[in-house]
Each structure stands twice: as structure tokens, then as C-alpha cells.
Backbone bond lengths (Angstrom), bond angles and torsions (degrees), N, CA, C in turn:
res aa  C-N    CA-C-N  psi(-1)  N-CA   C-N-CA  omega(-1)  CA-C   N-CA-C  phi
1 M - - - 1.473 - - 1.490 110.11 -
2 S 1.290 116.05 128.07 1.485 121.23 -178.07 1.531 108.17 -96.29
3 N 1.334 117.04 158.12 1.476 122.38 175.49 1.507 105.45 -128.07
4 E 1.423 114.97 173.25 1.380 122.02 -177.84 1.491 116.14 -61.08
5 S 1.352 117.47 -23.88 1.437 121.33 178.66 1.499 116.66 -79.15
6 D 1.357 115.06 -11.93 1.454 118.11 179.56 1.484 112.72 -61.56
7 Q 1.362 117.98 140.91 1.478 121.04 -175.48 1.524 106.38 -116.16
8 P 1.274 116.26 139.08 1.540 120.60 176.28 1.496 109.56 -62.66
9 M 1.343 115.81 140.06 1.421 122.48 -177.66 1.534 110.27 -111.06
10 Q 1.325 116.89 144.57 1.489 121.54 175.11 1.548 107.28 -133.33
11 A 1.265 112.80 170.41 1.439 120.14 177.36 1.512 109.77 -136.72
12 E 1.332 116.97 145.50 1.478 118.61 174.76 1.483 109.66 -137.70
13 L 1.277 119.73 158.39 1.471 125.47 178.33 1.450 107.94 -95.63
14 G 1.416 114.75 121.35 1.443 120.28 178.01 1.490 113.38 -79.71
15 N 1.402 115.15 173.83 1.446 118.17 -179.78 1.533 113.30 -66.30
16 D 1.374 114.32 -21.93 1.418 118.78 178.74 1.536 114.99 -85.21
17 G 1.361 112.68 4.83 1.470 117.49 176.78 1.548 112.64 86.80
18 K 1.316 117.87 0.24 1.439 119.05 -177.61 1.557 108.83 -98.78
19 I 1.334 113.66 150.63 1.445 123.39 179.31 1.499 110.68 -86.37
20 R 1.332 114.42 127.13 1.491 116.82 177.96 1.543 109.89 -113.32
21 T 1.352 113.33 136.70 1.449 116.93 -178.66 1.571 106.74 -91.15
22 M 1.380 114.49 134.37 1.391 120.69 179.73 1.548 113.11 -121.59
23 V 1.280 118.47 148.33 1.428 121.69 178.99 1.534 108.15 -121.66
24 N 1.332 119.48 124.51 1.404 124.91 -179.18 1.574 109.14 -87.61
25 D 1.299 115.70 122.34 1.458 121.39 176.80 1.563 106.02 -83.26
26 S 1.289 115.76 109.83 1.485 120.13 -178.18 1.562 114.47 -63.32
27 K 1.299 114.25 -26.58 1.473 117.53 -179.75 1.542 114.25 -77.54
28 T 1.335 114.59 -36.80 1.516 118.79 -173.12 1.532 109.46 -112.85
29 N 1.388 115.94 -6.79 1.430 120.92 -177.31 1.557 112.65 56.65
30 K 1.339 112.30 30.40 1.452 120.32 179.14 1.550 112.92 -102.60
31 K 1.312 117.19 140.10 1.427 120.98 -179.02 1.551 111.04 -90.02
32 W 1.309 114.11 132.03 1.481 121.46 178.68 1.534 108.52 -114.10
33 F 1.268 118.66 132.69 1.473 123.37 178.95 1.500 111.69 -94.02
34 K 1.273 120.08 119.41 1.457 125.95 -169.24 1.529 109.90 -104.32
35 C 1.347 114.46 136.91 1.408 120.42 -179.16 1.555 105.80 -81.89
36 S 1.278 113.44 131.73 1.520 119.96 -177.66 1.545 110.78 -76.08
37 E 1.329 116.45 -12.96 1.450 117.20 -177.96 1.497 112.65 -92.80
38 C 1.330 119.58 -39.10 1.491 122.21 -177.68 1.487 112.43 -128.16
39 D 1.318 120.07 4.39 1.479 121.64 175.11 1.559 109.92 71.39
40 K 1.250 123.53 6.64 1.435 122.56 176.84 1.553 110.01 -69.24
41 E 1.293 118.50 142.18 1.461 120.11 -174.09 1.513 110.16 -112.83
42 F 1.361 115.56 150.81 1.448 123.08 -177.64 1.521 107.91 -137.61
43 S 1.356 112.28 148.54 1.459 119.03 -178.71 1.532 112.12 -81.50
44 R 1.369 114.82 -18.24 1.462 118.57 -178.80 1.521 111.36 -128.62
45 A 1.297 116.95 146.57 1.451 122.74 -174.38 1.494 106.06 -68.18
46 D 1.335 122.12 -40.74 1.498 121.30 -177.04 1.493 110.10 -68.83
47 N 1.321 121.67 -28.05 1.432 123.43 173.77 1.553 111.42 -64.83
48 L 1.360 112.74 -42.39 1.485 117.22 178.17 1.513 108.67 -64.52
49 R 1.319 116.93 -41.14 1.483 119.73 -176.97 1.554 109.94 -60.89
50 R 1.347 114.70 -45.21 1.495 117.47 178.47 1.541 111.23 -62.35
51 H 1.335 114.07 -41.69 1.469 119.99 -179.85 1.498 112.85 -60.51
52 K 1.301 119.42 -42.71 1.439 122.00 -177.12 1.490 113.08 -64.82
53 M 1.308 117.04 -13.59 1.480 117.84 176.81 1.504 114.01 -66.79
54 I 1.318 115.56 -19.38 1.474 118.61 -178.16 1.534 111.94 -76.41
55 H 1.373 112.91 -15.31 1.461 119.23 179.40 1.529 110.30 -94.36
56 T 1.254 118.55 10.76 1.521 121.00 176.64 1.519 107.37 -134.61
57 D 1.327 109.92 159.47 1.473 118.37 179.10 1.581 111.26 -97.10
58 E 1.281 114.64 4.53 1.452 117.96 -178.12 1.591 110.69 -72.53
59 K 1.301 111.52 133.86 1.471 118.15 179.59 1.556 104.96 -133.16
60 N 1.352 113.70 99.31 1.442 122.05 -168.50 1.542 111.39 -97.87
61 Y 1.364 119.80 -7.56 1.430 121.72 -172.13 1.506 108.94 -114.63
62 K 1.318 114.84 117.27 1.438 122.24 -171.63 1.551 112.22 -110.53
63 C 1.279 117.30 137.93 1.515 121.60 173.84 1.517 105.37 -80.67
64 E 1.415 118.18 125.67 1.400 119.63 -178.01 1.572 111.83 -75.55
65 I 1.284 116.34 -11.92 1.444 119.13 -175.39 1.572 112.06 -90.08
66 C 1.319 115.54 -43.97 1.503 117.65 -179.79 1.525 113.16 -119.76
67 D 1.352 118.20 4.08 1.441 124.88 176.86 1.553 112.50 66.65
68 K 1.352 118.90 9.07 1.423 115.99 176.64 1.528 111.46 -69.33
69 V 1.281 118.18 144.99 1.500 121.61 -173.40 1.520 109.89 -113.50
70 F 1.366 114.48 146.73 1.426 121.18 -178.49 1.549 109.63 -131.62
71 K 1.311 116.05 161.91 1.446 122.24 177.54 1.518 113.21 -82.66
72 R 1.341 114.85 -26.24 1.414 120.19 -173.34 1.547 113.17 -123.90
73 F 1.312 119.52 143.11 1.473 122.91 -178.93 1.468 112.17 -64.84
74 D 1.306 116.54 -39.66 1.531 118.01 -177.58 1.502 110.18 -66.94
75 R 1.372 116.31 -29.06 1.472 120.49 177.52 1.477 113.62 -66.60
76 V 1.306 116.67 -46.19 1.488 121.40 177.85 1.519 111.16 -69.18
77 T 1.261 118.25 -33.27 1.534 121.33 177.11 1.534 106.21 -62.39
78 E 1.305 115.89 -48.57 1.448 119.19 -178.69 1.491 114.35 -66.13
79 H 1.390 114.75 -36.65 1.421 121.64 177.44 1.551 112.37 -59.48
80 K 1.323 116.03 -38.99 1.496 120.63 -175.94 1.503 111.97 -62.63
81 L 1.323 115.75 -18.98 1.469 118.42 178.80 1.556 111.11 -68.10
82 T 1.377 114.40 -23.54 1.453 116.88 179.78 1.527 113.57 -67.97
83 H 1.306 115.25 -15.77 1.463 120.46 178.97 1.454 111.91 -93.00
84 T 1.300 120.82 2.55 1.445 125.74 179.04 1.536 110.44 -122.32
85 E 1.286 116.59 176.39 1.435 122.66 173.60 1.493 114.94 -91.88
86 E 1.280 116.61 1.51 1.436 121.44 179.34 1.515 111.29 -70.70
87 R 1.354 114.34 135.10 1.468 120.27 174.98 1.527 106.60 -132.39
88 P 1.296 118.21 80.30 1.475 124.77 -173.71 1.551 115.59 -77.42
89 F 1.297 118.59 -13.15 1.404 121.94 -178.08 1.518 110.55 -97.19
90 E 1.368 116.24 114.94 1.500 118.75 -173.53 1.540 109.07 -116.25
91 C 1.365 113.08 139.21 1.406 120.09 173.76 1.527 110.93 -77.99
92 K 1.327 118.44 122.78 1.472 120.53 -174.94 1.594 111.13 -75.23
93 M 1.265 115.43 -12.30 1.523 120.29 176.55 1.415 115.61 -82.32
94 C 1.330 117.98 -44.62 1.463 121.21 -176.25 1.500 114.51 -128.08
95 N 1.257 119.09 2.84 1.465 123.99 176.42 1.524 116.53 71.51
96 N 1.319 117.75 9.33 1.465 121.23 177.17 1.532 106.40 -70.95
97 T 1.281 115.91 143.23 1.468 124.14 -178.27 1.508 112.42 -112.29
98 F 1.317 113.82 149.48 1.505 122.20 -176.16 1.522 110.52 -135.70
99 K 1.331 113.02 159.54 1.412 117.14 -176.90 1.560 108.87 -90.87
100 Q 1.316 117.35 -26.60 1.460 116.55 -178.70 1.599 110.33 -124.11
101 R 1.286 113.54 152.10 1.469 120.72 -173.40 1.528 109.28 -63.04
102 R 1.374 115.42 -42.67 1.450 116.37 -173.28 1.525 112.18 -67.69
103 H 1.369 113.59 -24.55 1.455 118.42 175.01 1.502 115.33 -65.77
104 V 1.342 114.25 -40.55 1.478 118.84 -178.68 1.536 108.19 -76.84
105 V 1.322 117.95 -27.05 1.466 121.08 174.79 1.497 111.32 -66.40
106 N 1.368 115.23 -45.47 1.456 117.54 178.08 1.511 113.07 -67.04
107 H 1.385 115.26 -34.50 1.385 118.96 178.69 1.536 112.43 -66.33
108 M 1.343 117.09 -37.08 1.470 120.31 -178.38 1.442 111.24 -61.48
109 K 1.383 119.21 -26.05 1.447 121.59 179.92 1.507 114.93 -66.30
110 T 1.347 114.74 -17.72 1.488 118.92 -177.46 1.572 106.02 -81.79
111 H 1.302 119.00 -9.51 1.495 118.73 -178.77 1.517 108.37 -93.89
112 T 1.244 118.44 150.23 1.439 126.47 172.40 1.494 111.10 -124.67
113 D 1.312 116.63 -177.52 1.446 119.22 176.69 1.552 112.49 -78.21
114 K 1.317 116.85 -4.78 1.412 120.42 179.35 1.568 110.63 -87.36
115 K 1.285 113.85 159.90 1.452 120.68 174.74 1.538 108.98 -75.55
116 T 1.360 116.37 118.33 1.452 118.99 -172.95 1.537 113.09 -111.06
117 Q 1.349 117.46 -17.14 1.401 121.10 -177.57 1.548 110.35 -87.39
118 K 1.300 117.84 107.77 1.484 121.21 -174.94 1.470 114.93 -109.56
119 C 1.238 116.60 137.29 1.511 125.73 177.19 1.488 107.17 -75.11
120 N 1.387 118.52 127.11 1.446 120.72 -179.46 1.516 110.85 -81.39
121 I 1.340 119.69 -6.81 1.448 120.82 178.90 1.543 112.86 -93.59
122 C 1.265 117.61 -51.35 1.451 121.29 -178.68 1.510 114.53 -113.39
123 H 1.365 116.37 -0.45 1.484 123.22 178.27 1.501 114.60 66.58
124 K 1.264 118.98 14.12 1.476 122.17 175.80 1.545 106.57 -70.29
125 V 1.387 117.29 142.43 1.417 119.37 -176.01 1.532 112.02 -116.45
126 F 1.332 114.46 154.71 1.424 121.59 -173.22 1.552 108.29 -138.40
127 Y 1.380 113.06 160.02 1.445 118.82 176.66 1.541 110.98 -79.79
128 R 1.318 115.79 -39.10 1.440 119.54 -170.66 1.565 110.06 -114.85
129 L 1.321 115.98 146.11 1.426 122.49 -179.55 1.555 110.37 -66.20
130 S 1.310 113.10 -35.25 1.486 116.78 178.78 1.496 112.63 -64.35
131 D 1.312 117.83 -34.98 1.405 122.93 176.31 1.548 111.70 -68.07
132 L 1.259 115.12 -40.18 1.545 119.73 176.51 1.476 110.52 -62.56
133 K 1.342 116.33 -41.74 1.474 119.39 -177.83 1.542 111.79 -65.29
134 A 1.369 113.26 -39.83 1.475 118.11 175.65 1.534 112.44 -63.22
135 H 1.263 113.65 -39.23 1.431 120.60 -179.85 1.558 112.53 -68.13
136 N 1.311 116.70 -39.21 1.463 119.88 177.38 1.511 113.61 -58.33
137 L 1.348 118.20 -29.15 1.457 122.14 178.00 1.496 112.42 -65.64
138 T 1.383 118.86 -20.91 1.413 119.14 -179.93 1.533 112.26 -78.01
139 H 1.301 118.51 -13.09 1.460 122.85 -179.78 1.504 110.07 -84.31
140 G 1.311 118.16 -40.43 1.469 119.72 -177.04 1.548 109.08 60.61
141 N 1.343 115.83 -130.67 1.445 119.32 -179.71 1.505 110.63 -110.12
142 E 1.310 119.45 18.81 1.468 121.99 -177.52 1.483 109.02 -64.13
143 R 1.388 113.11 150.90 1.424 121.21 175.74 1.445 109.11 -117.74
144 I 1.354 117.99 100.77 1.464 122.40 -168.70 1.565 112.69 -98.38
145 F 1.357 115.96 -10.67 1.467 117.80 -177.17 1.546 106.91 -102.22
146 K 1.305 114.65 120.16 1.447 120.88 -174.91 1.516 111.26 -117.71
147 C 1.374 116.33 138.24 1.449 118.68 -178.35 1.560 108.21 -79.23
148 H 1.270 116.23 127.60 1.459 122.24 -179.56 1.541 113.69 -70.23
149 M 1.269 114.97 -9.80 1.493 119.70 -177.95 1.566 110.67 -93.13
150 C 1.291 115.03 -43.59 1.466 119.64 -177.55 1.520 116.04 -126.57
151 N 1.343 115.32 2.41 1.491 122.01 179.53 1.517 114.72 64.27
152 R 1.344 118.90 16.04 1.451 119.30 179.33 1.550 106.87 -74.19
153 P 1.338 116.10 131.88 1.545 118.63 -179.42 1.482 112.33 -89.27
154 F 1.321 117.58 153.46 1.402 124.82 177.80 1.533 109.24 -139.55
155 R 1.306 114.30 149.63 1.499 120.08 -179.98 1.536 109.29 -80.00
156 W 1.322 116.88 -37.77 1.442 121.52 -171.04 1.566 106.69 -111.26
157 S 1.314 116.89 141.63 1.406 123.60 -179.42 1.545 110.82 -69.46
158 N 1.349 117.04 -31.20 1.477 118.27 179.16 1.474 110.86 -68.74
159 N 1.364 119.67 -34.32 1.459 123.09 179.33 1.579 106.48 -67.32
160 L 1.279 117.38 -41.35 1.462 118.09 179.13 1.522 110.90 -60.11
161 K 1.345 117.79 -43.30 1.493 120.73 -178.75 1.489 108.12 -61.83
162 K 1.325 118.34 -42.65 1.491 119.46 -179.91 1.552 110.23 -62.77
163 H 1.317 113.41 -42.51 1.492 117.52 -179.70 1.471 113.78 -62.46
164 I 1.362 117.99 -37.63 1.504 121.16 -178.57 1.481 107.91 -63.31
165 L 1.272 120.79 -29.65 1.509 123.18 -176.95 1.524 108.56 -66.52
166 T 1.330 117.20 -22.25 1.524 118.22 -179.84 1.540 109.29 -73.12
167 H 1.265 114.62 -19.75 1.570 119.67 179.93 1.453 109.72 -90.61
168 E 1.343 120.79 -2.41 1.444 125.03 -171.17 1.548 110.27 -55.94
169 K 1.309 117.63 -43.62 1.467 122.06 -174.34 1.519 108.54 -62.96
170 N 1.316 117.83 -36.10 1.481 119.52 -177.94 1.525 116.58 -95.57
171 L 1.361 114.64 -0.75 1.462 118.34 -176.44 1.485 111.80 -69.62
172 L 1.378 114.90 -41.43 1.445 120.60 -172.03 1.521 111.46 -129.62
173 P 1.370 118.75 74.70 1.473 119.42 -171.31 1.460 112.06 -84.62
174 F 1.350 123.59 -13.42 1.462 123.23 -177.38 1.530 110.25 -97.01
175 K 1.321 117.69 113.77 1.428 124.64 -175.69 1.507 115.47 -109.34
176 C 1.338 117.93 131.03 1.440 121.81 177.72 1.530 110.54 -75.06
177 K 1.349 116.38 126.59 1.453 121.04 -178.96 1.512 113.71 -71.07
178 E 1.337 115.11 -18.85 1.475 120.34 -174.01 1.501 110.62 -82.42
179 C 1.382 114.93 -45.20 1.544 116.08 -173.75 1.501 111.12 -124.36
180 G 1.387 119.10 -5.05 1.448 120.77 -179.39 1.489 115.80 80.82
181 R 1.276 119.70 5.48 1.484 122.13 176.97 1.510 109.86 -69.61
182 N 1.378 115.34 145.32 1.487 120.05 -178.60 1.505 111.78 -110.49
183 F 1.310 115.39 151.00 1.437 123.09 -179.48 1.526 113.08 -135.86
184 A 1.303 117.07 151.97 1.459 122.67 -179.15 1.494 111.20 -76.37
185 Q 1.305 119.39 -32.24 1.439 123.49 -174.80 1.550 110.82 -129.96
186 K 1.337 116.25 148.33 1.450 117.32 179.82 1.502 113.92 -66.59
187 Y 1.322 116.82 -26.01 1.429 123.16 177.47 1.529 112.78 -58.29
188 Y 1.393 113.36 -41.23 1.489 119.00 179.59 1.486 110.75 -74.20
189 L 1.371 117.41 -30.70 1.468 119.50 178.43 1.515 107.48 -68.48
190 N 1.327 119.18 -44.88 1.432 119.68 -176.83 1.548 110.85 -65.81
191 R 1.298 116.76 -34.34 1.484 119.49 179.25 1.552 108.06 -68.82
192 H 1.336 115.76 -39.38 1.449 119.85 177.29 1.519 112.20 -64.99
193 M 1.300 118.59 -36.26 1.464 121.39 -177.24 1.502 113.51 -63.51
194 K 1.428 113.09 -25.71 1.482 116.17 176.86 1.509 114.94 -62.52
195 I 1.382 112.77 -24.01 1.489 117.44 176.18 1.413 112.07 -64.51
196 H 1.420 115.29 -46.76 1.450 119.43 177.27 1.549 113.22 -64.93
197 K 1.336 114.02 -36.38 1.486 117.99 179.71 1.547 110.47 -65.12
198 S 1.249 115.10 -41.69 1.495 121.71 179.45 1.535 110.50 -66.36
199 T 1.276 115.88 -40.95 1.472 122.12 179.35 1.481 108.94 -65.60
200 S 1.353 117.01 -43.27 1.439 122.01 -176.18 1.529 110.01 -66.06
201 E 1.340 114.24 -41.76 1.465 118.39 179.85 1.522 113.58 -64.44
202 K 1.316 115.80 -39.87 1.445 121.87 176.64 1.466 111.41 -63.23
203 L 1.319 118.48 -43.78 1.441 125.21 177.10 1.534 113.29 -60.48
204 S 1.370 112.25 -45.29 1.437 119.67 177.38 1.522 114.45 -60.71
205 S 1.352 111.25 -42.71 1.462 118.38 178.66 1.520 112.37 -64.21
206 T 1.385 113.46 -40.96 1.455 115.45 176.54 1.499 115.69 -65.39
207 V 1.335 116.81 -37.08 1.487 120.58 178.88 1.513 108.22 -68.70
208 S 1.326 117.55 -39.93 1.501 119.21 179.65 1.601 110.77 -62.97
209 S 1.272 114.23 -38.24 1.498 118.20 -177.21 1.500 107.72 -67.73
210 L 1.344 116.91 -37.26 1.444 119.26 -178.55 1.535 108.83 -70.22
211 M 1.306 117.94 -39.49 1.431 121.86 -179.72 1.508 112.46 -63.32
212 I 1.334 116.11 -38.27 1.448 122.15 -178.72 1.586 110.36 -71.63
213 S 1.290 115.21 -35.61 1.479 118.91 -178.25 1.528 115.08 -81.32
214 I 1.334 118.07 -13.86 1.456 120.42 -178.52 1.580 109.12 -67.08
215 P 1.291 124.07 -47.31 1.438 123.21 176.26 1.507 115.35 -56.31
216 D 1.320 116.40 -38.39 1.469 121.07 174.42 1.476 113.20 -60.85
217 I 1.378 116.25 -42.61 1.364 121.48 179.01 1.540 113.05 -64.83
218 I 1.323 114.24 -40.40 1.489 120.41 176.28 1.516 113.19 -61.29
219 D 1.335 114.62 -47.29 1.491 123.54 179.50 1.525 110.24 -60.16
220 T 1.305 116.88 -41.20 1.448 122.21 178.17 1.487 114.10 -65.46
221 E 1.333 114.33 -36.25 1.519 119.08 178.82 1.569 109.90 -71.24
222 I 1.324 113.45 -35.87 1.568 118.63 -179.86 1.531 108.10 -68.11
223 T 1.292 116.09 -43.38 1.488 120.70 -177.20 1.502 108.78 -62.83
224 I 1.302 119.69 -42.48 1.478 123.85 -177.38 1.530 108.32 -64.65
225 R 1.303 119.04 -42.84 1.422 123.59 -176.89 1.546 107.58 -68.40
């Protein structure tokens, strides 16, 4: 039983003497070449021919250097580049070069639309590695990160962060005995202590009020009884 999606099929004899099955697309009037092994369709006969090689164990293309064999001519051609220093496939994002096309294709997947090349000195980011390298030259040996405690300069922000930790013991020498919080100056400690004093006074006042009201509650209960 056929349905509306069925497409008329034709066959033609290729130059190699083999019969190729074609499917006519009624909507676009375009011919599609169908693989007789897996029914996959291709718009070009040469694409179908290359595809059909995956269904056979034949490897007719041999590398003259290492004797490795391949099913496809383009594969052995690309493989031969591994025996040379040529790296003809270039990543347009970072200018890295590769010997094989599939390597650059896989590499390109590591890139996103975001800027991924980051300067370790000022943290400015770039799309391309070449742009980052050119930018790094503007820094030279300058030390732009300065410690606010001792004014010691550093070239890298991470080194400054590590250095500041050495001041940690002396950064907050004034400690609150009530809660253990530390402060850089005694003035801030004294101001903080007022919080504890206020809280203590409120608590004391609340307790006193409760103590005063307890006898009244007892007298009221006795009178009722």
C-alpha cells in the first residue's frame, strides 16, 4: 500500500557499469541517489559512491610511505600530510594549524561565541589567540597590581592576592570579646561593642519586667481561687 509520501524511483547505468537507484523528489524535481545497502539518500552520485565504501572491506588506496591502506582516495591524500611538516588546515578563531581536516573540525568545537582568550595580567578577553598575543606585548614587564597595604607592585593579579594573605594577621588586630569578630581599627570595634551593649540592656530590661510582673500574676491567681 502506497502513501502520499512515496517517491517514484528510477535507475540509471553509471560509467562504471553499475546500476544506481534514484528517487525523484516531486516537490523540487530533484534526483536523489539512494544507497541500496542502508537506504540513505544523496544529492550527488559521487557522494553515494564514497558512502558505499563503508559497506565494504575493500581498501584500494595505499600510502607509499607507511603502507597504510584506505577506502577513499581523499583519506589517503590527507593521511600523507602526517608524514610532512605541512599543516594546511587553520582554525579561523585562534590561528592554530592542523595536518588533517577532521582535527581542525574537532578543534573548532572547543570555541564558542564568547571571548575565550584571556590576558593573565589585566584579565581582558579576546576572541582570537593572535589578538591576545599582540595585546600581551603592550604590558612588557610593567607591574600594574599594587598592594594597598604596603604598595608592593606585582605583574600578576594572582600574585598580589597571595601576597595580601601575608598581611592577614595584621589586617584585623582588634577582636570583639563578645562574638569574636575582628576589626582593623579600635574605633570600629568600640562602635560594634555598642550593639552588644544595647542588646544586653534590652535583655536586662525584659528580664526585669518579667520578674516584676510575676508577683502580680501570683496574687491574681490567689485572689481568684
